[in-house]
Steps between C-alpha positions, in 0.01 A plus 500: 500500500627846409582755765238768559597839357453838668563859393846473654607224259585731210767275348286186512201687361719646224605150400139379497385797293777435248381140474135607463560792261831431318434737209400802709752775573437569872578869456192535276260359761286745697503449877126431497556211258808383688299491822234286334756259354674456835175439686398247231810284556382170652763508777434862599335504841551855634232764548450679166424824685844518663692567179649840433705672232831405663410129511370501143812679378722241671304222329520678165878542531549135601286393204696733272826330603349163412371640172842636405664167584249320280567739209876437501 
């Protein structure tokens, strides 16, 4: 069984988002959409209302690293 993800797991969430959306450049994703995609991850178990811009930005940057790695 996979580990439950929370807003604090930016790197793990970034990896999962890269797996779920491999052709999407994370820097083009609006935070409202990013929030929805994170909450929709099957392993995500945190309170959707406790996200904020700082947490979403950390997730976006972690995802962007994974995206760049996949492009090279």
